[in-house]
VMD Tcl script that draws the C-alpha trace (Angstrom):
set ca {
  {0.00 0.01 0.01}
  {2.87 2.38 0.74}
  {4.00 2.14 -2.92}
  {0.60 3.32 -4.09}
  {0.31 6.28 -1.75}
  {3.80 7.80 -2.31}
  {4.60 10.49 -4.81}
  {5.59 8.86 -8.06}
  {8.51 10.13 -10.13}
  {7.59 10.37 -13.79}
  {9.77 11.22 -16.84}
  {7.44 13.94 -18.18}
  {9.93 15.60 -20.51}
  {11.24 12.26 -21.77}
  {7.76 11.22 -22.92}
  {7.77 13.34 -26.07}
  {6.31 10.90 -28.59}
  {3.78 8.06 -28.60}
  {6.41 5.42 -29.36}
  {8.00 5.88 -25.94}
  {4.87 4.40 -24.32}
  {5.91 1.07 -25.88}
  {9.33 1.00 -24.20}
  {9.73 -2.05 -22.00}
  {11.86 -0.63 -19.22}
  {11.99 2.37 -16.99}
  {14.20 5.12 -18.51}
  {17.44 5.90 -16.65}
  {17.27 8.34 -13.76}
  {18.76 11.17 -15.85}
  {15.58 11.10 -18.01}
  {13.52 12.03 -14.95}
  {15.04 15.50 -14.78}
  {12.49 18.29 -14.33}
  {13.66 21.48 -16.04}
  {10.73 23.48 -14.73}
  {12.09 23.03 -11.21}
  {15.66 22.73 -12.43}
  {16.20 19.58 -10.41}
  {16.61 15.84 -10.92}
  {14.45 13.33 -9.10}
  {16.14 11.88 -6.04}
  {17.63 8.41 -6.03}
  {14.95 7.42 -3.52}
  {12.13 8.60 -5.82}
  {13.66 6.69 -8.74}
  {14.06 3.59 -6.60}
  {10.38 3.78 -5.67}
  {9.42 4.05 -9.34}
  {11.53 0.98 -10.07}
  {9.95 -0.89 -7.16}
  {6.49 -0.13 -8.52}
  {7.58 -1.27 -12.00}
  {8.80 -4.56 -10.58}
  {6.08 -5.18 -7.96}
  {3.21 -4.68 -10.40}
  {4.99 -6.42 -13.25}
  {4.66 -3.40 -15.52}
  {5.42 -4.29 -19.14}
  {5.87 -0.87 -20.75}
  {5.70 2.86 -20.09}
  {2.04 2.98 -21.07}
  {1.20 0.76 -18.11}
  {3.53 2.76 -15.87}
  {1.64 5.90 -16.85}
  {-1.61 4.31 -15.74}
  {-0.38 3.48 -12.21}
}
mol new
graphics top color blue
foreach p $ca { graphics top sphere $p radius 0.5 }
foreach p [lrange $ca 0 end-1] q [lrange $ca 1 end] { graphics top cylinder $p $q radius 0.2 }
display resetview
């Protein structure tokens, strides 16, 4: 339950075309950079995103977006 109630890191700027929704793995942490805030996501936020990917057996970024 903790995984579902925590803030989820998302690679907003990386998702710039529909084809990326078909990618079968989480992008690297550097792709989670948020230029609006001028800051990268923390290692902990990225780790949580990876845990969600693994725990819920997410198959692509489209499914990850729906979490």
